[in-house]
N, C-alpha and C positions, 0 to 999 in steps of 0.2 A: 731541590730536594722535594718540593711538593709535587713536581711532575713525576719523579721516580716513585713516590708514594702512591700517586694516583694510578700509574701504570700497574704497579704491584696489586693494588686494591682491585682494579678492573680484572686483572688476570685471575686473581683468587676468586673473585665473584663469578666470573665466567666459568672457571673450572668447577666450582661447587655446583653451579647450575647444570653444567653438562654431565657431571657425575650423577646428580639427582635424576636428571632426565634418563640417563643410561640405566640406572637402577630401576626407575619407574617403568621403563619399557620392557622389563623382564630379563635383565642380564642374568647370566648363569649363576655363578656363586658370588657371594659377597666377599670382599677381602677380609682375611682373618687377622692380620697383624697390622700394627701401626705403619710399618714399612710399606705394606701393600696399599694401604689407604693413601699414603704420601705419594707413591708412584702413580696411583690413579689420578690424584689431584694434579700432579705435575704434568702428566701426559695428556690430560683431557683436552686442553686447547690445541697442542700440536697435532694430536690425532684428528681432531675436528677439522683443522685447517688442511690436513692431508686428505681427508674425505672430501672437502670442498674442491680441492685441486683435482682429485680423481673425477668428481662429478662434472667439473668444468671441462675436463678432457673428454669425457664420454658424451656430453651434450653440446659441446662447443666446437666439435671438429667438422671437417669438410662434409662427411657423410650426414651428420645431423643437420647441417645447413641445407644440404640438398633435399633431405626429407622435409624440412620446414618450408622450403620454397615450393615443393610439389604439393604441399597440403595447406598452403596459406588460405585463410578464409574458411576452412572447414573446421567445424567444432569437433567432429568425430572422424578419425582417420584410421583405417586399418593399417596403412603404411607406417604411420607414427607409432601405433601400438606394436607392430611387428618389430620396428627398429628398437623400441624400448625393451621388448622381450629379448631380442638378440643381444643387446648390450648387457642386460641383467645376466643372461646365460654366460656371456663372455667373462664378465667380472667374477661370477661365482666359480666358473671353471678356472680362472686364473688364481683365485683364492685356494681352491681345492688342490690345484697343482703346486702352489707354493707350500701349502701345508704338507703335501706328500713329499716334496723335496726336503723340507725341513726335518721331517721324520726320518728320511733316509740318511741325512747328514748326522743326525744325533743317535743313530742306531749303532 
């Protein structure tokens, strides 16, 4: 029973921390209802974990390892910056594409 309570307490604490961080970083609109606040608290940890998995996929793949091997020992690398820029463009493009498809499905 104590273990379950500890897991729930850690989850709630981490969720509150992530929600406060999200709000502090200038998130769009604040939730207006209790239900929206509850959804935000419930989804904070799973969304953070999904972001971590996406980040691991972008920075832990074969191309990233190749770039890292080519630039080992260099503090500043144009190749590393180019790879990061391309990954950010790819991810933003994927988000915009998903948003566009979502709007098409709901129209």
